[in-house]
C-alpha positions, 0 to 999 in steps of 0.5 A: 239356122241364121237366114242372114248369114251367107258365104263369100266364095270363089267362082269356078269348078273348085269353089272355096269358102272365104268369109261369111257375109251378112244380109242387110236388105232384100227385094223390093230394096236392093240386096246388100251384104256387109262383110270384113274388108280384109276378106276382099283380097284374093291371090291372083296370078299375072293373068288376073286369075284367082289361084289358091292362097298358098301361092301368095304365102298366106299366113295360115297355110303352107306356101306352094308358091314354087308350084308353077302348075298351081300358081303360074307366074307372079302370084300376088294379092289383089282386090277381088271383084265380082269376076273372082267371087260370088255369094251363096246363101242358105248354105251351111256346108262350106266344103266340097259336098254338093247340095244334093248330098248335103241336104241343103234345099234353099241355096241361092247363088248371087253374082256380085256387081260391086264391092265397096270397101270403107275408104279408111280401111287400112290393111296394116297392123292394127288397121281399122274401118274393116268393113265392106259392102257387097252389091249383088245381082238379085234379079233371080230372087226378085219375085220369090224372096219369101220362099227362099228363107232369106231374111236380113239381119235384125239390127236394133233401132236407136231407141232400142240401144242400151248403155253397157254390156250387151249380149249377141250371137257371133255367126260364121264359119271361122275357127272358134277362139281358144277355150281359155280366151272365152273363159277369160273374155266372154264367160257368159258364152261358155255354155254355148 
């Protein structure tokens, strides 16, 4: 539905969706994505191997830090690299269902070459500059972007920007805000 929305996910046998990323450009330009910098941290053990978030006591999941089989030794939060994660586009089923069963036809897997966090990103309370750029290896899509149904997001030019409130579409796989919040802060979106 949104050909610029892709999934940042862990590598390995049990690939886990972490966050949505937005496609900014495709070949012949370098393929670049943008996402939240707070999504570029991952739970790892002392061998720098990615492990489940529960090992690091993530706020939204029950802790499993005492499980030495799952967490190994000294779990901690670290900056992720392309060895830990990858980007998949064309996906709408972020769970464990394989594409053969979900009906997805246009999934494209893109290995990450580099993650660049905003230099002023602050992980503390009320931190700002929460943005990161993902540079990927796009050699597998160089000659076939038109057949993959990948399109960069359309951003307004400076001439098309207007003063005042604007409408837009929020895309991603996050939990929706509570209804009362939408009612109070964004009543125009209740119909969606």
